[in-house]
Structure formats: C-alpha cells, structure tokens
Phi, psi and omega in degrees: 000333179297322179295320180296319179294319179296318179297315180296317179297316179297321181294316179297322178295318181295313183288330174297318178294321179295322176295321178298316180295317179297319178298320178298320178297314181297319182296334184250023181299333181253008181280121182293129178086000182285135175253128182299154183241159181218131176281118180273102181268124180235163180283139175289162179297126181289153176256152181278137176229105184064234179270358183241191180235146177240133183302149182254016180086210184223166177206162175271111182287320180196162172260102186279137175266117182280105191205145177238110183300321183295325178291322179296320178294316179294324179295318179295317179297317181294318180295324178300319179289320178300313182293326178300307185288330175297316178296317179300317181297313182298312181291319182294325178297326177297312181292321178298322177296320178297314181296316183295318182291336180259350186300310181297323180295313180299310181299319182294315182291323175297316180296318179295326178294315179292326176297321179292327174296317180295320178298319179291326177296324179289334182216074190293345180264358184284119178292329178295317179294324177295317180294323178297321177299315180295319180297317180292327175296320177295321178297317179297316179300316181296317182291319176299320178297320178296315180296318179298319180297320180293319178296321177295319178298322177299321178296316178298317179296321179295320177302315180295320180296317180296321178296318178295320179295321178299319178294322177297319178298314179299322179295318179294323178296323178295321177297314180295321178301315180295319179292324176305317180299316181292321179295316179299318179297316180297320180292326178293326179287343178078186178083216186293137176294143181282077188302314182295323177295320179294321176298315181299319180291318178300321179293321178295322177294319179296320177294323177299323181293345175293332188262332177199161179280136186221166172225134183251149179228118180279132179258157182299329181288351184100348178288153174243132174260147183232131177235168170298160190302331178279358177078003187274330187241128181277128172266321178217104183227134186053033181059028175248128184275133167255106189284150169279135183238100176287134181201174180294154177300153174304333173270085194304330183273010187270354179057046177232138171265133176240167180250130181238160171221148177263103183248118179059034180082000180247131178279123183242142173279122187237009182306321183289349181260005177250112186238353183236176180070182182297323180292318177297322178295320179296318179294318179295318177301315181298312187282324189253355174234298186298311179297318182292321179297319178296316180295320179296315179296317179296323178299316179297317180291321175296321177295318178297311182298310185294313183292318180294318180298312185290330173290323179295325178300335184291335188258189184223144182276187186295338179266001180088006177277148178296146182298140176257204182286131169281317179234153181300121181287155179297133175207118184205166170238176186276160177263131183280141172278127184296345178273355179297148180247352180276178184275340181291130182253002181096346182290343179262002174261101188257136182233133180205184171253105183222076190294342185247021177300128180087347179273313177244156182227111357287165181302134178290120183240010177076019178301150188289338181292131180300333182294342181271359183289154176299169184295321182227162177294328177298319176300319182298318178294321178297320180295325177295316180294324175301318180297314180298322179297315181292325175300318179295340182271358178303137174241141182281080181203165171252157188241138169249122180258124180244126183282131178252106185296327183295325182253354184058038181235159170258120177271140185259133177230149171288122187297319184286316183270343183063017177267152180297145171279126186250149175272183183297337180272358179088007179267151179293138180282129177222158179222128183292136177302139180087005181241175177237138178209149175269119179243115180048047174089342183261142178269120177254113183257109181252015183293338180277352180276080184277335177253127184295133174293171174288154181302132179073006170303143185231156183218145184252134178229124178236076187294328183275352171261331178298324183293339181298319180273340182269344187301126179188147179287140182259339181290135178240338179230154181293337182291340186279351181289119184272085182275333187279147177262200181285143176299135181276005184292127178259090188295323184262007175055040177256008178082007182233148171249355181292337180262009180272157176292136179305133180204152184284141172287177184294154174301135183100348175293141183237016187300313185288321180291329176292321177294322176298316178297325181292344179295344179301321184260359182284133177274095186257332190266156171053060181286159176274188183295345178264010180064033175258117183293155182240347183226143171281176179295318175293323179294329178297318177293318180299326179293323176300312180298322179295318179298320178297314180299320179295322178296317179298312182297318179298319179293321179295319179297314179297319180298315179298316181295314182290329176296320178296316179297317181297321179295320177297318179295320179296316179297320180294319178296318181295327179293335180263311188256346183286158180272127174256117182296326178296315180294319181291324177297319177295321179294323178300315179295317182297313183287329177295314179296320180294322179296316179296321178295320178294323177296325178294327176300315180298315180298318179296317180296324179293321179296314179297319180294323178294324178298319179296319179296321180295321179295318181296318181298330180287000000 
C-alpha cells in the first residue's frame, strides 16, 4: 500500500505542477516575447519486486521552454530590415516633400529668370528690362537660399536623431547585460532553466535589433554575446559593453554626426558597419539621399553659375566694359581631418571653377577691365567652349583627397563610397603637390601646399555643396549687364573677326544677351565620354527631384517586402512558441482530471490501509 500511496502522491504533485505551468501560459497569453512552457512528466525509476519491477509513478523532469533559437535570430534580422526601410521611408518622405513643395518655385524662378533674359534681348537698351533681370536674379537667389536652409535643418535634425538612437542602443545593451548576469547565476545554481529570464533577454535582443543590425553568439555559461551584424565589432562581449559614441565627423566643419566605438583602447569610426535598424536607415538616408540631393542641386547651381558667368564674360556692358560675374563664382578650400598629423590644414587646397588655368597667362577670369581680355576674340571664344566642356564634366560627388608621401601626390576618392575617382582610362585620379589641375570640371589648386602633409593625411572637398551657401547674384546696377557682343569690325580685312582684338559692339547690340537666353535650352550638364552634354540647366534640377523620388519608391517597396517577411517570421514563431488558449484549456481539463484521479488513488490507499488497521485491532 505504501507504493500505491507514493505513486498517488507523486502523481498529484506532477499534475499540480502541470496545472501551474498551464496557468502561467494562460496568464501570459498577451505578454510580448513570452514563450509557452510545458511540464515534461516522466516516469519515476521503477523499484524491483521479486524477479520483476514495479513502476514508481511520475515526476516533472523539467519545465521546458518551447522555443526555436534559429527563428528568434531570423526574426531579429528581419525586424532590423523592416526598421531600416521604415526609417528611410519616413526621412525620405520629408525631403521629397521639401523638394516637391519647392519644385514649382525653383522651376518657376529659373524660367522667369530666363524669360527676363529674353525680354532684355528683345529690348537691350531698356533700363526697365535690365532692372527686371536683376530682380528675378534676386528672387532666384532668395528661393535657393530658403531651400538650402531647409536641407541644412534636415541635416541638424538627422544628427540629433542619430545621437538619440545610439543612446537607445546603449540602454538596450545595459538591459541585456543585467539579464546575462542573472541567467549565469541561475545556471550555476543548476536545476530548472530560468525560462522567464531567457524570454526577457530574447525580447531585449529583439528590441535592440530595431535600432541596428546585430549578430548574437550563445555561450556555454548561458550568457549571450552581441556583435555588429558582420561579426567584426563586439557590442557585448564577456558581458562587457562597448558603447556607441555619437560625435562629430573627423572633418569637424562638415556638420555630420558619426558613430564611434572604443576598441582595444583605439577610437574607431564604425558608421559604415551599421546597415540595419533605425540607425542603419538614418545613415543610408544621409549618404544616399540627403548628401546626393545636395550634390545634385549644387551641381545644377555650379553649372548655372559657371555657364552664365562665362557667357556674360563674352559681352560688354552699356559703358563698354567687359562682362563680369552674374553670380558669385565658386571659391573654397578643403576641410581638414582632425586626425591628420601634418601641418597642412586644408586652407592651401583651393577649389574653384577655372576652366582655362594654364591655357592663358594670366588665366582669363572675366574681370571687367578690358586689359584682362584675351589677345583675340578667337581666344575668347575658345575659353568659353573650354568652360562649357568643363561644366559638362561635373560629377555629383564630394571628394576626399589623401596625400601619398611616396609619390608626393594627392589621390582622389569619392567621399561617400570611399572608392577611387577614376579617369576615362580607368586609372585613379591623382594630382601632384604644388600643381593645378582640373578634376571633373573643378580646378584644384595645390600650389600653396609648400610643406608636404604627413603620409595618408586626408582632406574633404564638397564643391557642389559649397555653392549652395555661396550662390548669389553679383549684379548691383543695371549698367553692368553685358548685353553687347563682339565688334564686327574686320580691321585687317581678312574676312574674320576671330583674330581681332576683343572690342564692344555698338550700343543696342543684343548678341551676348541673346546667347545668355539661349543657355536655357543648351544641354550643358552631365556630358558623356565625348563631352556631349545630356541635360539642360532646368533638366539638371529635375534629375535631382527624380533621384529623390526613385529613392523613396525603392525604400517603400523594400519596406513592404520586408514587412511581409517579418510577419511570416512572427507567425511562424507564434505557431511554435505562442500560447494557444484552446490548447491550454484542453490541458487544464486533462491535468485537472488527472489530478483528481491521482487524489482518488491516495484516498483509495488510505481506505485500504484503514481497513487493514481495523482488522488488526480486532
């Protein structure tokens, strides 16, 4: 009878535990990240009775956590992609809205400016038409300034957002670190696995994946280590956190926030190794939309400024002076990398638009003094064509110049992609220190770099973003508009004026202002390898808007696709680890009936034992 009582007692304990586990599942049916549990009831070790064995009842061997590690890992990866593209869509929609709201304004003001050129061409002596040209130039300048200010504000907001995301990541790492300690302690004590702690940690890891892409490594002690998705950088290793540190770019004047980590006592820039989650989306948006939109807009403005200025240089104003700048020409120096060790600070690396550097001496720059004019009108025309050719070679990019001590040259790299800038022959573009060269339409003047920088010192140049803040009309009086063309007088009677000394045509001549108006339809931008342009000035702006739209549409498609994948992964996880109320209700009935039956075993054994006692007493 003792065996029967032991079996019944063990059974009631097992089924009571099973009821407890089932109740825990029901109680957590709405708990995010909870994995259902199951009481594993096994048979006790049988005891020998004579030549045979008699069963020892049952016991709960363990409370099993129904969980698939591979699904949890896939779920984190999928969520990281969803959050990345969601962030890209949200940020990109803001910029698309800015572009769309300003698109009509930009197109309208450019069109009105060219219309004012055409009006002046129809009546070149009209002071009213001249004043209208200046007014429309001021309107264009004002609108460009407003658009630039909004794009700059977007950059500031993005910097703040990235800093906040880095802090959120560090906070999630602290949560996982604390749970790691508890899990390790529980595992050292042995016995039942800390199921609730494991759920809590998995949920914290899943929340971390919202902010950046990660890879997890399970350790024998029960601890989990976390690295960046490429596995190269430890975020949580040996339960020690390596924090993300948002800070200014090494090019301090660039108004960019970057992400750093302190690895082995060395501070490393790691922005390029974060590609997922909200932080990865923010970085991708910055590099592939915001930076590109600024460069695209700047390319159009540099093309407008350079082509209009050089065409204006061809003519003469009402006083007979050679045409000067219509718009402020690009003039900038390089930004120094704070990690550089040499004495050069970038102030001697000068960048401008000087298409005829080295062709004329001194270079023809369109100064208003007649004495600065080329020797012949033919030279002047050649310089104009050189200018148009260089405008067509503009590329929508920023440049990183790295000094190579072995060759005494500056090697050119695309700042965003970090890939070498190549010439038409496929060789990397380099420029010898102390020289001047045209690189993709821009003049890089290194003659002031008299002291060699340290090897691999680097400098940043953003010519198409610099023009955004520099863009401005230079004309202040109506008399400065160079409407007149070249004098048609053939002094040497050879039938040509190309070999004549530059001189103003008669008052009332409209050749130059008509040529300026004609630049509206000229395909000057984005030339092919044969230097044949593919876009007009208005078309260049439209291409920027198109690129923004394509980025938005691409991000939306990716977001929709990844959301579908994430939902499938979530459903698959729930089918394995989620709590089913129908199943748990059935388990409650089964374990309740089993518990009552086991209790009846105890009651029966007690009755039988009492019967034996009564017999003995008689």
